C-alpha positions as MATLAB code, in Angstrom:
seq = 'MALYQDTPYDYINIALELAVKAHNGQADKGNGLPYVLHPLTVATRVRTPEQKAAAILLI';
ca = [
       1.033    5.631   13.212;
      -0.661    2.434   12.106;
      -4.143    2.399   10.663;
      -5.096   -0.869   12.372;
      -3.844   -1.023   15.944;
      -3.360   -4.457   17.568;
      -5.302   -6.431   14.986;
      -4.534   -9.296   12.607;
      -3.935   -6.620    9.972;
      -0.523   -5.559   11.285;
       1.210   -6.824    8.134;
      -0.933   -4.428    6.075;
       0.339   -1.601    8.267;
       3.923   -2.686    7.695;
       3.326   -2.933    3.940;
       1.767    0.547    3.909;
       4.655    2.068    5.835;
       7.212    0.454    3.519;
       5.337    1.507    0.374;
       5.004    5.111    1.528;
       8.730    5.275    2.295;
       9.728    3.514   -0.926;
       7.592    5.732   -3.162;
       8.126    9.021   -1.343;
       8.354   11.840   -3.867;
       7.463    9.645   -6.848;
       4.632   10.597   -9.182;
       2.565    8.369  -11.448;
       3.624    9.040  -15.043;
       0.062    8.777  -16.303;
      -1.714   11.230  -14.030;
       0.886   12.964  -11.848;
      -0.652   11.732   -8.590;
       1.579   10.280   -5.863;
       2.721    6.864   -7.090;
       1.841    5.112   -3.823;
      -1.828    5.507   -4.757;
      -1.346    2.956   -7.561;
      -0.493   -0.026   -5.324;
      -3.242    1.051   -2.928;
      -5.729    0.984   -5.793;
      -4.558   -2.498   -6.761;
      -4.977   -3.613   -3.142;
      -8.655   -2.625   -3.250;
      -9.189   -5.169   -6.051;
      -8.156   -8.237   -4.053;
      -9.918   -9.920   -1.160;
      -7.788  -11.198    1.677;
      -5.513   -9.174    3.954;
      -2.569  -11.251    2.697;
      -3.397  -10.386   -0.911;
      -3.766   -6.722    0.005;
      -0.356   -6.629    1.700;
       1.210   -8.375   -1.294;
      -0.409   -5.935   -3.737;
       0.901   -2.984   -1.767;
       4.438   -4.391   -1.772;
       4.688   -5.860   -5.269;
       3.644   -2.919   -7.424;
];
């Protein structure tokens, strides 16, 4: 289920789905939290939807 339905933010949804699948079961070495939270945190530090999608995918 996408967070943003039928909006210009569809690529963020795709990035989120890919990141969740790619990091499933992984934990952050520093704090033990699910690793996918790290790229999501990085995405909050950039401005545009394109930058957010890239941050989610590149970390």
